N, C-alpha and C positions, 0 to 999 in steps of 0.2 A: 351426067347429072346424078344418076342413081349411085354411082360410085362415091361421089363426094358426100352424099347424104348418108350412105352406109359407113363411110370413114368417120363422119362426125358422130354418128350414133355409137359406134364402137369406142371412139375416144371418150365420149361421155360415160360409157360403162367402165372404162379404165379409171376415170376420175372418181366414180362412185365406189369402185372396188378399193381404191386408195383410201377413201374416206372411212370405209368400214374397218380398215386396218389402222386407223388413227394417223394417217399420213395426209399431207397436203394434196387435196384433190385438184386444185388449180394447176400445180406443177405437173402432176401426172397427166392431166388433160392436155397441157401444152406439149409435153413430151410425146404423147400419143398422136397429136395433130401433126407435128412437124417431122417426126421420125416414122412411127408406125404404131397403130393400136396393138399389134401383136407384140412388138418389142416393148412398148409401154406396159402391157400386161405382165410380161415376163419380169421386167425390172421391179414392178410393184409386188409381184408374187415372191420375189427373192428377198425383199426387205422384211425386217422383223416387224412383228405386230406391236404397235405402240398403244393400242386401245386399252390393254390390260394395265399398263403403267399409268395411264390417265385415270383409270378407275381406282387404282390404288392410292394415287395422290389425292383424289377427291374424297376418299373415305368410304366409297360405296362398297369396296371389296377389301378383304385382308387375306393374308396367306395363312393357311392352317399350319401350326407349328409341327404337327406330326408328319404330314405328307407334302407340305409346301404347295398344295393346289390352292387356287383362288376360290374363296367362298364369300358370301355376303357378310358384312360387318356385324349384323344383328344375329347371325346364326348361332344357335346353341350347340349344334352338332355338325361336324363336317360331312357333306354329302358324298365325299369320295372315299374316306377311310372310316367314317363313323366315330371319330374321336370327339369327345366332349370338349367344348370350347369354354375357357374361363371368361367370365364377363368382367370387364374392367369397371371398377367403381369410379364414379366421378369424383373430382377434387372436393366438391361440396360435401358429399357423403363421407369422405374420409376425414375432412375437417370436423364435421359434426361428431363422428365417432371418437376422434381424439379429444374433443371438448368434453364429451360424456365420460370418457375414461378418466380425465383429469379431475372432474367433479366428484368422482367416487372415492 
């Protein structure tokens, strides 16, 4: 009985580890249950991390143009290389600027 409980706990940990890497935790859990938590952990560890890609797509992070490390979208300076980050002006600000230039 203890072995089954231990197996389930380790399988849950494999699923959680997969979730932190941006992978499907249910698939990792099922793999760990039916094959082995150790093999499931090794498979998940060998897969690439998708959580960075998800944060890039959501707009939470961006890549520094100087060093290509991930930094927060609102950052004024890269925490890795110290390079100053150009702030993008919104479309509304640009349209207002163009309108003011045309009026002069």
